[in-house]
Residue, then its C-alpha position, 0 to 999 in steps of 0.5 A: x818289366x817292359x820298357x814302357x813301364x820302366x820309363x813311366x816309373x822313372x818319370x813318376x819318380x822324377x815328378x815326385x822328387x821335383x814336387x817334394x822340393x820345398x822352396x823358400x817363400x821368397x822364391x816361389x812367391x808373387x814378388x819373385x814371379x813379378x821380378x822375373x817377368x820384369x827382368x825378362x821384359x827389360x832384357x827383351x826391350x834391351x835386345x830390341x834396342x840393340x837390334x835396332x842400333x845394329x840394323x841402323x849401323x848396317x844401313x850406314x855402313x852400306x851407304x858409306x860403301x856405296x859412296x866409296x864405290x861412287x867416289x872410286x868411279x868418279x876418280x877413275x873418270x877424272x883420271x881419264x879426263x886428265x889423261x885426255x887433257x894432257x895428251x899432245x893432240x889436245x894441247x896442240x889443238x888448244x894452242x891458238x885458243x890460249x893465244x900461244x905460238x908454236x915454237x919453230x926452233x928449239x935450242x938446247x943449252x949445254x953446261x960448260x962444266x960437268x958440275x951444274x950446282x955446288x953446295 
């Protein structure tokens, strides 16, 4: 017996055994088929809603990441601006504009004793 005949015999035996199975009428009837189609349709619709929600959440996450990156860049720019405004050159330039007078002589005070404050 050739391999082809062996496969055909096994296949025909499988088909015969599957067709000889008696299923209950409630399982092979119209109601079962309709119920199965409705379940598949319901799960398909639920899958589509879940996929849509996931995609929307992905877009929101992307927008928030972009906003976060923009805010980090803005913070860096503001830190540079603060450093520029805090520089001694900028402060000396603004002294006349703020009606301030440059100090001619600085006097330092030294404490009399070693203790500055007591509890």
